[in-house]
C-alpha positions as CSV (number, residue, x, y, z in Angstrom):
1,M,175.1,68.8,-17.7
2,N,175.6,68.2,-14.1
3,P,173.9,65.3,-13.4
4,L,173.6,66.3,-9.6
5,C,171.8,69.5,-10.7
6,V,168.9,70.6,-13.2
7,C,169.3,74.2,-14.5
8,S,167.6,75.8,-17.1
9,S,170.1,76.9,-19.5
10,G,168.3,80.2,-20.6
11,S,168.7,82.3,-23.5
12,A,171.9,80.4,-25.9
13,R,173.4,84.0,-25.3
14,R,174.1,83.3,-21.8
15,S,176.9,82.6,-20.7
16,V,177.3,78.8,-20.5
17,T,179.8,80.2,-17.3
18,L,176.8,80.9,-15.4
19,R,175.4,77.2,-14.9
20,P,177.5,75.6,-12.6
21,L,177.6,78.8,-10.3
22,R,173.6,79.0,-10.4
23,C,173.3,75.1,-9.7
24,V,175.4,75.9,-6.9
25,L,173.4,78.5,-5.6
26,S,169.9,76.3,-6.1
27,L,172.2,73.3,-3.9
28,F,173.0,75.4,-1.3
29,L,169.6,76.9,-1.0
30,L,167.9,73.7,-1.6
31,F,170.9,72.8,1.6
32,L,169.6,75.8,3.8
33,S,166.2,74.6,3.1
34,L,166.6,71.4,4.3
35,S,168.5,72.1,7.5
36,A,165.6,74.4,8.5
37,F,163.4,71.8,8.4
38,A,165.5,69.2,10.1
39,D,166.2,71.2,12.9
40,D,162.9,72.9,13.3
41,P,161.4,70.9,16.5
42,W,158.4,71.7,15.9
43,Q,158.4,69.5,12.7
44,D,159.1,66.3,15.0
45,V,156.0,66.8,16.5
46,A,154.1,67.9,13.4
47,N,155.3,64.3,12.1
48,A,154.3,61.9,15.2
49,A,151.1,64.1,15.2
50,E,150.7,63.6,11.2
51,L,149.1,67.0,11.0
52,P,150.7,69.8,9.6
53,V,153.0,72.0,11.6
54,E,150.3,75.2,11.3
55,D,147.5,72.6,12.4
56,V,149.3,71.1,16.1
57,K,150.4,74.5,16.9
58,A,146.4,76.0,16.8
59,L,145.2,72.7,18.2
60,L,148.3,73.3,21.4
61,G,147.7,76.6,22.2
62,P,150.2,78.8,23.2
63,L,152.3,76.8,25.6
64,E,155.1,78.3,28.3
65,K,158.2,76.6,30.0
66,Q,157.7,75.2,33.4
67,Q,160.9,75.0,35.4
68,S,158.5,72.8,38.0
69,V,158.6,69.9,35.3
70,L,162.3,69.8,34.4
71,D,163.1,70.1,38.2
72,A,160.6,67.1,38.9
73,M,162.1,65.2,36.1
74,A,165.7,65.7,37.9
75,K,165.0,64.1,40.6
76,P,162.6,60.7,39.7
77,W,161.7,58.6,42.5
78,E,163.0,55.6,41.2
79,R,166.2,56.6,42.2
80,K,165.3,55.8,45.6
81,P,167.0,52.7,47.3
82,W,164.4,50.5,47.3
83,H,163.9,50.6,51.3
84,Q,162.8,54.0,50.6
85,Y,161.2,53.2,47.0
86,G,158.9,50.5,48.5
87,P,157.3,51.5,51.5
88,I,155.8,54.6,48.8
89,F,153.3,52.1,47.7
90,L,153.3,49.0,49.7
91,N,150.9,50.6,52.7
92,E,148.2,49.4,54.1
93,E,146.2,52.8,52.8
94,R,147.0,51.4,49.5
95,A,146.1,47.9,50.2
96,T,142.6,48.7,51.5
97,L,142.0,51.0,48.8
98,G,142.9,48.3,46.5
99,V,140.9,45.8,47.6
100,E,137.9,47.9,47.8
101,F,138.8,49.0,43.5
102,W,139.0,45.3,43.2
103,Q,135.4,44.5,45.0
104,A,133.9,48.2,43.3
105,H,135.1,46.3,39.6
106,A,134.9,42.6,40.2
107,A,132.9,41.8,37.5
108,T,135.2,43.6,34.6
109,L,138.3,42.3,36.4
110,A,137.2,38.9,36.5
111,K,136.1,39.1,32.6
112,V,139.6,40.8,31.4
113,E,141.3,38.5,33.3
114,E,139.4,35.4,32.2
115,E,140.1,37.4,28.3
116,T,143.5,38.1,28.2
117,G,145.2,36.0,31.1
118,V,146.6,39.1,33.2
119,P,146.0,38.6,36.4
120,A,143.2,40.8,38.2
121,Q,145.6,41.6,40.9
122,I,148.0,42.8,38.4
123,I,145.9,45.2,37.1
124,V,144.7,46.5,40.4
125,A,148.2,47.2,41.7
126,I,149.3,49.1,38.4
127,L,146.1,51.2,38.7
128,G,147.0,51.8,42.2
129,V,151.0,52.3,42.0
130,E,150.2,55.2,39.2
131,T,147.1,56.6,40.7
132,K,146.3,54.8,44.0
133,Y,142.9,54.1,41.8
134,G,142.4,56.8,40.1
135,R,142.8,59.1,42.7
136,I,146.1,61.1,41.8
137,Q,146.4,61.4,38.1
138,G,148.8,64.8,38.2
139,N,148.2,68.4,38.2
140,D,150.2,69.2,35.8
141,N,149.1,70.5,31.9
142,I,149.7,67.7,29.5
143,A,150.6,69.9,27.1
144,E,152.9,71.9,28.9
145,S,154.6,69.0,30.5
146,L,155.3,67.7,26.9
147,Y,156.7,70.8,25.3
148,T,158.8,71.4,28.5
149,L,160.3,68.3,28.2
150,G,160.4,67.9,24.5
151,F,161.8,71.3,23.9
152,Y,164.0,72.2,27.0
153,H,164.9,68.8,28.5
154,S,168.5,68.3,27.7
155,R,168.5,64.4,26.8
156,R,165.1,63.4,25.5
157,G,163.6,66.1,23.6
158,S,163.2,64.2,20.7
159,F,161.0,61.5,22.8
160,F,158.7,63.7,24.3
161,R,158.7,66.3,21.0
162,K,157.0,63.2,19.6
163,E,154.9,62.3,22.6
164,L,153.6,65.8,22.5
165,G,152.8,65.1,18.9
166,H,151.3,61.8,19.9
167,Y,148.9,63.4,22.0
168,A,148.0,66.4,19.7
169,R,146.9,63.9,17.8
170,I,145.0,62.3,20.3
171,A,143.2,65.8,21.0
172,H,142.5,66.4,17.6
173,D,140.8,62.6,16.9
174,E,138.9,63.0,20.4
175,H,137.5,66.2,20.5
176,W,139.8,67.0,23.3
177,D,140.2,70.7,25.2
178,V,143.8,70.2,25.6
179,A,144.2,73.2,28.1
180,A,141.8,71.4,30.6
181,L,143.1,68.2,30.6
182,N,146.1,67.7,33.5
183,G,148.6,65.0,33.9
184,S,151.9,63.8,35.6
185,Y,154.9,66.0,35.2
186,A,156.0,63.9,32.4
187,G,153.1,63.9,30.6
188,A,151.3,60.9,31.9
189,M,147.6,61.0,32.4
190,G,144.5,59.0,33.1
191,M,144.1,56.4,35.7
192,A,146.3,54.1,33.7
193,Q,149.2,56.9,33.5
194,F,150.0,56.0,29.5
195,M,152.2,58.3,27.3
196,P,150.1,59.7,24.6
197,S,151.9,57.2,22.5
198,S,150.4,54.3,24.7
199,Y,147.3,55.6,24.9
200,R,147.1,56.2,20.8
201,N,148.5,52.3,20.1
202,W,147.1,50.3,23.4
203,A,144.2,52.2,25.1
204,V,140.6,50.2,23.8
205,D,137.6,50.8,25.0
206,G,136.6,48.9,27.9
207,D,132.8,49.6,29.0
208,G,131.5,49.6,25.3
209,D,130.5,53.4,25.0
210,G,132.0,54.4,22.3
211,T,135.4,56.0,23.2
212,R,138.9,55.4,25.2
213,D,138.8,57.4,28.4
214,L,141.3,56.9,30.5
215,F,140.8,59.9,32.6
216,H,137.1,58.9,34.2
217,S,136.5,54.8,33.3
218,P,137.5,52.5,35.7
219,A,136.8,50.1,33.1
220,D,138.8,51.4,30.1
221,A,141.7,51.9,32.2
222,I,141.4,47.7,33.0
223,A,141.1,46.6,29.6
224,S,144.1,48.9,28.3
225,V,146.4,47.8,31.0
226,A,145.4,44.5,30.3
227,N,145.6,45.1,26.8
228,Y,149.4,46.9,27.5
229,F,150.7,43.5,29.1
230,V,149.3,41.3,26.3
231,S,150.9,43.4,23.7
232,H,154.0,43.1,25.2
233,G,154.4,39.7,25.4
234,W,152.8,38.6,28.8
235,R,152.3,34.8,29.4
236,K,149.2,33.3,31.2
237,G,150.1,31.6,34.3
238,E,153.6,32.0,34.3
239,D,156.0,33.3,37.6
240,I,156.5,36.5,38.0
241,L,159.3,37.1,40.3
242,L,160.8,34.2,42.9
243,I,162.4,35.0,46.2
244,P,165.7,32.4,46.7
245,T,166.5,30.7,49.5
246,G,168.9,29.3,51.6
247,D,172.7,30.9,51.6
248,V,173.8,31.3,48.2
249,D,175.7,34.4,47.6
250,L,173.8,35.8,44.5
251,S,175.9,38.9,44.0
252,G,178.0,37.8,40.9
253,L,175.2,36.7,39.7
254,V,173.1,39.7,38.9
255,G,172.3,40.3,35.4
256,E,173.0,44.0,33.1
257,G,170.1,45.4,32.2
258,L,166.4,44.4,32.7
259,K,165.7,41.8,30.4
260,P,166.0,38.1,31.7
261,T,169.2,36.3,29.7
262,T,170.4,33.7,32.0
263,P,169.4,29.8,31.6
264,W,168.1,28.3,35.4
265,S,170.6,25.8,34.9
266,I,173.5,28.4,35.8
267,L,171.7,29.7,39.2
268,D,171.0,25.6,39.7
269,A,174.5,25.0,39.2
270,A,175.3,27.5,41.8
271,G,173.3,26.1,44.5
272,V,170.3,28.8,44.2
273,Q,167.0,27.6,45.4
274,V,163.2,28.4,45.1
275,D,160.2,27.4,45.8
276,E,159.1,26.9,41.7
277,K,160.2,24.0,39.9
278,L,162.4,25.2,36.0
279,S,163.7,23.8,33.6
280,K,167.5,24.2,33.1
281,T,166.6,26.3,29.9
282,T,164.4,28.9,31.3
283,P,165.7,32.5,31.4
284,V,166.0,34.2,34.6
285,H,167.9,37.9,35.8
286,V,168.8,38.1,39.2
287,Y,168.1,41.7,40.7
288,K,169.4,43.6,43.4
289,Y,167.5,45.6,46.0
290,A,168.8,48.0,48.7
291,V,167.2,47.8,51.8
292,P,168.8,48.9,55.6
293,E,170.7,45.8,56.0
294,G,172.1,45.8,53.1
295,V,171.6,43.8,50.0
296,E,168.1,40.9,49.2
297,Y,167.9,39.0,45.9
298,R,165.1,38.6,44.0
299,I,164.8,36.3,40.3
300,G,162.6,37.4,37.6
301,R,160.9,35.5,34.6
302,H,159.4,36.8,31.2
303,N,156.2,38.2,33.0
304,F,158.3,40.8,35.5
305,Y,160.4,41.9,33.1
306,V,157.0,42.9,31.3
307,V,156.1,44.4,33.8
308,T,159.1,46.6,33.4
309,R,157.9,47.6,29.8
310,Y,155.3,49.7,31.4
311,N,158.3,51.7,33.3
312,H,161.9,50.6,32.6
313,S,162.5,50.4,36.5
314,R,162.9,47.0,38.2
315,L,161.8,49.2,41.7
316,Y,158.8,49.8,39.7
317,A,158.6,46.5,38.9
318,R,159.1,45.1,42.0
319,A,156.4,47.5,43.7
320,V,153.7,46.1,41.3
321,V,154.0,42.6,41.6
322,D,154.8,43.1,45.5
323,L,151.4,45.1,46.0
324,A,149.9,42.6,44.0
325,A,150.5,40.1,45.8
326,Q,149.4,42.0,49.0
327,L,145.6,42.9,47.4
328,G,145.3,39.1,46.5
329,I,146.2,37.9,49.9
330,A,143.5,40.8,51.3
331,H,140.8,40.1,48.7
332,D,140.9,36.5,49.7
333,A,140.8,37.1,53.4
334,E,137.6,40.0,52.8
335,G,136.1,36.5,50.9
């Protein structure tokens, strides 16, 4: 008997020559069924949701492709040069609103900073960059955005199908009306603009009401941002982004990717100076930013890399850190 195929022999009178043919046919049909299973994009969604496919489809309801979502995805803000990107977030209005938000939620921010080590101004800056402190949470239906990107985006479909599945699971567990919830064109949601997988994994109940509501609860959003950073390795009290001083040319020291891997000793030997004192083994990363006069450089440490885990962009992370610095100065000035 073929060890790869278990087939019934049938009657003893049946010709044994039919057995190999039946085995081949059985294997072929099995291959077709497995291929269909693997090629069904809805199965990716269901796997992430940990629910049957039909339950997921029923939960999400009818969904339609949104061309506007694909168009927006093709032109992300992070492709802008720094001198165009930065002013979107670093302006008087966002700083003023940020101080107001900080003052309104001072007790919560102080408590979360004490418990997690994530500075209040960083948390407020994240909410400021993401949604202008909850004012702009997005106008695209979350389910349809994720469906469009999951089923029609040429490069990242698998990622967004899984995010759609995570969204379906949250909606199932929290009894959400998916037809009524809007977010960003990429499927990010709430004041903190968490993707569904992040919502599932790192959203927390900051106000103690028994729910995790990043759409309406500032306390939940504040605590969840801090929890996200702690979960991604935030180091309490460590510097984030340093400004090099002097006239050293850093162009040959710009690192690949985003993670700090260059020992400070290499920059020190090249004559690079910063106001902070670093050990020779401290890993750093040199980032380059386009400005009208040419380029400028910043030196990131581990916590800057943690900020890039929120959005994998050196532009985004610098906007957060620079806004946090503005907020800190303005908040202290307010007393």
